[in-house]
C-alpha positions in Angstrom: 118.1 9.9 178.7 116.9 13.4 180.0 113.3 14.1 180.4 113.8 16.9 178.6 113.2 15.0 175.4 110.9 12.3 176.6 108.3 14.3 178.9 105.0 15.9 177.9 103.0 18.2 180.0 99.2 17.7 180.2 97.0 18.5 182.4 98.0 16.8 185.5 101.7 17.4 185.0 104.5 15.7 183.6 104.1 11.8 181.9 106.8 9.6 181.4 106.9 8.2 178.1 107.9 4.9 177.2 110.5 4.4 174.5 109.9 2.8 171.4 111.8 0.0 169.2 113.2 2.0 166.3 111.6 1.5 162.8 113.2 -0.7 160.5 114.4 1.0 157.5 112.5 -0.6 155.3 109.3 -0.1 156.8 107.0 3.0 156.5 103.5 3.9 158.1 100.7 2.7 156.2 98.0 5.4 155.6 96.1 4.2 158.5 98.6 4.5 160.9 99.7 8.2 160.6 101.7 7.9 163.8 104.0 4.7 162.8 103.6 1.2 163.2 102.0 -0.3 166.3 101.7 3.7 167.6 98.8 5.0 169.3 97.4 8.3 170.0 98.7 7.7 173.4 102.1 6.6 172.5 102.9 8.9 169.5 105.8 11.2 169.7 104.9 14.5 171.1 106.2 17.5 169.1 108.5 20.4 170.9 106.3 23.5 172.0 105.8 26.2 169.7 105.7 24.0 166.6 101.7 24.5 166.4 100.2 27.7 167.3 98.9 28.0 171.2 95.0 28.6 171.2 95.7 29.9 174.8 97.5 33.1 173.0 96.7 36.7 172.8 94.8 37.1 169.5 97.7 39.7 168.7 100.7 36.6 169.2 98.4 34.0 167.5 98.4 36.2 164.2 101.5 36.2 164.1 101.8 32.4 164.1 99.0 31.7 162.2 100.8 32.2 159.1 100.6 29.1 156.9 102.6 27.8 154.2 101.8 25.6 151.5 101.8 22.2 152.4 104.2 19.8 150.8 104.6 16.5 151.3 107.7 14.9 153.3 109.9 12.5 151.8 108.8 8.9 153.2 106.0 10.8 155.8 102.5 11.5 155.0 102.0 14.4 157.4 101.7 18.3 156.5 104.3 20.1 158.2 102.9 23.1 160.4 103.8 26.7 160.0 107.3 27.4 161.0 108.9 24.0 160.4 111.9 24.2 158.7 112.1 23.2 155.0 115.1 21.1 155.7 113.6 18.3 157.8 112.8 16.4 154.7 116.0 16.2 153.6 117.6 15.9 157.0 114.9 12.6 157.8 115.8 11.4 154.7 119.3 9.3 155.4 117.5 8.1 158.8 114.7 6.7 157.5 116.4 4.9 154.7 119.3 4.0 157.2 122.7 5.5 155.3 125.7 5.3 157.2 127.0 2.9 159.7 124.7 4.5 162.8 121.9 2.5 163.7 118.6 3.4 162.1 116.8 4.4 165.8 119.9 6.4 166.6 119.7 8.5 163.4 116.3 8.8 163.9 116.6 10.1 167.3 119.1 13.0 166.3 116.6 14.0 163.3 113.7 14.0 165.8 116.2 16.4 168.2 116.8 19.0 165.3 113.4 18.9 164.6 112.7 20.1 168.3 115.7 22.2 168.6 114.2 24.2 165.1 110.7 24.0 166.2 111.0 25.5 169.7 111.1 28.9 168.1 110.3 31.7 170.3 107.7 34.2 169.4 109.6 36.8 169.5 112.1 35.8 167.2 109.3 35.1 164.5 108.2 38.8 165.0 111.5 40.1 164.4 112.2 37.9 161.2 108.8 38.5 159.6 109.0 42.4 160.3 111.9 43.1 157.9 109.9 41.6 155.1 106.7 43.6 155.9 108.7 46.8 155.8 109.8 45.7 152.4 106.5 44.9 151.1 105.6 48.2 152.4 108.6 50.2 151.1 107.4 48.5 147.6 104.2 49.5 147.7 104.6 53.2 148.4 107.3 53.3 146.1 105.1 51.7 143.1 102.4 54.1 144.4 104.7 57.2 143.6 105.8 56.0 140.3 102.8 55.4 139.1 101.6 59.1 140.8 104.7 60.7 138.6 103.7 58.8 135.2 101.6 61.0 133.0 100.2 60.3 129.6 100.3 63.1 127.2 99.6 64.0 123.9 102.7 65.1 121.5 102.0 66.6 118.3 105.3 67.3 116.3 104.5 69.1 112.8 101.4 67.9 112.4 102.6 64.1 113.6 100.4 63.1 116.7 101.0 60.3 119.1 100.1 59.6 122.9 103.0 58.8 125.0 103.8 58.4 129.0 106.2 60.5 130.2 107.8 61.2 133.7 109.0 64.9 132.8 108.0 67.6 135.1 107.5 70.3 132.3 107.3 70.7 128.7 111.0 71.3 128.3 111.8 68.0 129.7 109.6 66.1 127.6 111.2 67.6 124.5 114.4 66.7 125.5 113.1 63.1 126.8 112.1 62.7 123.3 114.9 64.2 121.5 112.8 66.9 120.1 115.0 70.2 119.3 113.5 73.6 118.9 115.2 76.7 117.6 114.3 80.3 117.6 111.9 80.3 114.7 110.1 77.1 116.3 106.8 77.3 117.8 106.1 75.6 121.0 102.6 75.3 122.7 102.2 75.6 125.7 105.2 77.6 126.9 108.5 75.2 127.4 108.3 76.3 131.1 105.1 75.1 131.6 104.4 72.4 134.0 103.3 68.9 132.8 99.9 66.9 134.0 98.2 64.1 132.6 96.3 64.5 129.6 98.5 67.6 128.8 98.7 68.5 124.8 102.1 70.0 123.3 102.4 71.0 119.8 105.6 71.8 118.3 105.6 73.5 114.8 109.1 74.2 112.8 109.9 77.2 111.4 110.5 77.0 107.8 112.7 79.7 105.8 110.7 81.9 103.1 112.9 84.1 100.5 109.9 86.2 99.6 109.9 88.7 96.8 106.7 90.8 97.5 105.8 93.6 95.2 109.5 94.1 94.2 110.7 94.1 97.8 113.0 91.3 98.7 113.5 89.8 102.3 113.5 86.5 104.1 110.9 85.5 106.7 109.9 82.3 108.7 106.8 80.8 109.0 105.5 77.5 110.7 102.8 77.1 107.9 103.0 73.9 105.8 102.1 75.2 102.4 101.9 78.2 100.4 98.8 79.3 101.2 99.1 78.9 104.8 102.5 81.0 104.8 100.7 83.9 103.0 97.6 83.6 105.7 100.3 83.7 108.6 102.2 86.6 106.9 99.4 88.7 106.4 99.8 88.9 102.5 96.5 89.6 100.6 96.6 86.8 97.9 93.3 87.7 96.2 94.3 88.6 92.2 98.1 88.2 93.2 100.5 86.6 90.9 102.3 84.0 92.8 105.6 81.8 91.6 104.5 78.4 93.3 100.8 77.4 93.7 98.8 77.5 96.9 99.0 73.9 97.8 102.9 73.8 97.7 104.3 72.2 100.6 106.9 74.1 102.2 110.0 71.9 103.4 112.4 72.5 106.5 114.6 74.2 104.1 112.1 76.6 102.7 111.2 78.4 99.4 111.7 81.2 97.2 108.5 82.9 96.8 107.9 85.9 94.2 104.2 87.7 94.8 102.9 90.5 93.0 99.7 91.7 94.6 96.9 93.2 92.7 97.4 97.1 92.4 95.6 100.1 90.7 97.7 102.3 88.2 96.4 105.1 85.7 98.0 105.6 82.5 97.7 108.8 80.6 98.8 108.5 76.5 97.9 110.4 73.5 95.2 112.8 75.9 93.6 109.9 77.1 93.5 108.5 80.5 93.2 104.8 81.3 93.0 103.2 85.1 93.3 99.3 85.2 93.8 96.5 87.9 97.3 94.8 87.3 99.7 92.1 88.9 102.1 93.4 86.2 106.1 93.3 87.5 107.3 96.4 85.0 105.6 99.7 84.2 105.9 98.8 80.8 104.1 95.8 81.1 101.1 97.8 82.9 101.1 100.1 80.1 100.8 97.3 77.4 97.8 95.8 79.6 96.3 99.3 79.0 96.2 98.9 75.7 98.8 101.1 75.0 102.3 100.8 72.6 105.6 102.6 72.7 107.3 103.2 69.7 110.7 103.9 68.9 111.8 106.6 71.1 108.5 106.4 73.3 109.0 106.3 77.0 107.3 106.9 80.0 107.6 109.8 83.1 108.9 106.8 85.4 111.7 104.5 84.6 109.7 101.7 82.3 111.1 98.8 83.9 110.7 100.2 87.6 108.0 98.3 89.4 104.6 99.7 89.2 103.1 101.5 92.9 99.4 100.6 93.8 98.1 104.4 92.6 100.6 105.4 90.5 99.7 107.7 87.7 102.1 106.8 84.6 102.5 109.0 81.5 103.3 108.1 77.9 105.9 110.1 76.4 105.7 110.6 72.6 109.2 111.5 71.5 110.4 112.5 68.3 113.7 113.8 67.1 117.0 114.3 65.0 120.6 114.8 65.8 123.0 117.8 64.7 126.6 117.8 64.6 128.3 121.0 65.4 132.4 121.6 65.3 133.7 124.3 67.7 137.2 125.6 68.4 139.1 124.7 70.9 141.2 127.8 72.4 145.2 127.6 72.7 147.3 128.5 75.6 150.0 131.0 75.6 153.6 130.1 77.2 155.4 133.3 78.2 159.2 132.9 78.5 161.7 135.0 80.1 164.6 135.9 77.8 167.5 138.2 79.5 168.9 139.1 76.0 165.8 141.1 75.4 165.2 144.1 76.5 162.7 144.5 79.5 159.1 144.9 78.2 160.4 143.3 74.7 157.9 140.5 73.7 158.9 138.0 70.9 156.6 135.1 69.8 158.8 132.1 69.3 156.0 129.8 68.6 152.4 131.2 67.2 149.4 129.2 68.9 146.6 127.1 66.9 143.1 126.6 68.0 142.1 123.3 68.2 138.8 121.4 66.6 135.9 119.7 68.7 133.1 118.1 66.8 130.1 117.4 69.1 126.7 115.5 68.7 123.3 117.5 69.9 119.9 115.6 69.9 117.1 117.8 68.8 114.1 116.5 70.5 110.3 117.2 70.5 108.2 115.6 73.2 104.6 115.5 73.1 104.8 118.3 70.3 107.2 120.5 72.3 110.8 121.4 71.3 113.0 120.2 73.7 116.7 122.4 74.4 119.3 120.7 72.6 121.1 117.8 74.7 124.8 117.3 73.5 124.8 113.6 73.5 128.8 112.8 72.4 131.7 115.0 71.8 134.9 114.4 70.0 138.3 116.2 69.7 139.0 116.3 66.2 142.4 118.2 66.4 144.0 119.2 69.6 145.2 123.1 70.0 149.1 124.0 69.6 150.2 126.6 72.4 151.7 130.0 71.7 155.6 130.4 73.0 156.3 134.2 73.7 159.7 135.1 74.9 159.8 138.1 77.5 162.9 140.4 77.9 164.1 141.0 80.9 167.5 143.2 80.3 167.6 147.1 81.5 166.7 149.7 78.5 169.9 152.1 77.8 169.0 155.7 78.8 170.8 157.9 76.6 172.5 157.9 73.1 175.2 160.6 72.6 174.3 163.2 69.7 170.5 162.5 69.8 168.7 162.5 72.8 167.9 166.5 72.4 165.8 165.7 69.1 162.2 165.9 68.4 161.3 162.3 68.8 157.7 163.1 70.0 157.3 164.7 66.4 158.6 162.3 64.6 156.5 159.6 65.7 153.7 161.7 65.1 154.3 162.5 61.7 155.2 158.4 61.0 153.0 156.7 63.0 150.3 159.3 64.8 152.2 158.0 67.6 150.9 154.5 68.0 153.6 152.1 69.1 152.1 148.8 67.2 150.9 150.5 63.9 151.8 149.0 61.1 151.5 149.9 57.5 149.0 148.9 54.7 151.0 146.7 53.2 152.5 144.9 56.3 156.2 145.9 55.5 156.7 148.8 58.3 155.7 148.6 61.9 156.6 150.5 65.2 156.3 154.3 66.1 158.7 155.3 63.5 158.0 152.4 60.8 160.9 150.4 61.1 161.4 147.3 58.4 162.2 144.0 59.7 165.4 144.1 58.3 166.6 147.4 59.6 165.0 146.6 63.1 167.5 143.6 63.4 170.2 145.3 62.3 169.8 147.6 65.2 170.0 144.5 67.8 165.8 144.4 67.7 164.3 140.9 68.0 161.0 139.6 66.5 158.7 142.7 64.8 159.3 146.4 66.0 155.8 147.0 66.7 156.0 144.3 69.4 158.6 146.2 71.0 158.2 148.5 73.7 158.2 152.2 72.8 161.0 152.8 74.8 163.2 150.3 73.1 161.7 151.7 69.5 162.8 155.0 70.2 166.3 153.9 71.6 166.8 152.1 68.2 165.7 154.8 66.2 168.4 157.2 67.9 170.9 154.7 67.3 169.8 154.4 63.4 169.9 158.6 63.3 173.3 158.3 64.4 174.3 156.1 61.6 172.2 157.6 58.8 170.6 160.8 59.9 167.5 161.6 58.7 167.5 159.7 55.8 165.4 156.6 56.8 162.5 159.5 57.2 162.7 161.2 54.0 159.2 162.9 54.6 159.3 163.0 58.5 162.8 163.3 59.5 162.4 167.3 59.3 160.4 167.2 62.5 163.6 166.1 64.6 164.7 169.6 64.6 161.6 171.4 64.6 
């Protein structure tokens, strides 16, 4: 056998070690024989170098080897392992000690001893390199734990009055709210500002906005508030509620859906009626109600200077109007229209009434009022057409007049007209039978080709028809004035 496994190096140099017979597989060392039966201090096996610490090494090297592991008893051997001895030695030695297998017990024990010596001969530098990663991991974990603890912050979060204390790693208020699933909108309040950095011990408050459909003194609008009750909302909105009418109690809670709130503040209103003036403080919804609160009653057609159903304003003066009156019905004519139609069969200037016009009739109702003793101007309240007007249709001649009548042009027709009608073309006698310059009757006028009434025809046509009559009958049609034709 080689000396490397059986020599010890003492202070006087190498000494030869005597082989001992292998122990029996059934023989165990006794409690007072730590080195085996028959062994002594001088004949016991010397362990490889490096298994136990070298007391002559420097202090910084000795500390690396003086790391002790918890003692664990070896199977079948009552000794304690030194630091650095592998845990598998007990398992490797067990088969050798028990004599398992075909190999002799001494040979198996020798192989186990050689493996233990190989493992025990570990260099100090290797041990340092093996322990260094473990030290780095421990240092890294210690540093990470310190940073982890440094980022953890204990803050107080209050959401709509519900307060709780929690731990967070968020950097700012916005991150905290996102971390806790708290959503905020435009009308919600967050204090401090969402971009504010967080530190341990900070307090964050969130108050949700609630819509209030507010009708304040007759004016409706929608406002938002973070208050939880009607009273809080009124204070937040700056509404003066002393003596005011509220449609909901002051203590009524406001949910996230909001509520409808009607508020009528107390106002000063002056009422003038029957020569007296009364000033009251009221939260009435209408002028009519304010007048009644002033002890004034409206009768019949009585009204006020402002609409009775309007909202009374602060400092407003209302005058009560005592009204009495009657209704009067009046009938009035509706004038008819005249329609003029051209007729080429009539001489120019002649007009014939084909349809006489008739005026219509309208019945109007007027209100005659007396206001506070003063008679008011009549006011028409209704108008009804009883009968519609009928238009008048007149034919107007467009035919050219003849210039002369042979045998009659040289006579004194001007003198005859002056004698018969005073020279008036539209003259009519007292009986209504004769008309015009020459006092034609209707029958004679029509026989001469005239249309309508002679007094309605132009003077030139009447003279033309008179000349034709003279050619037929001479001066006979004018027994008293005919002599004027030759005079």
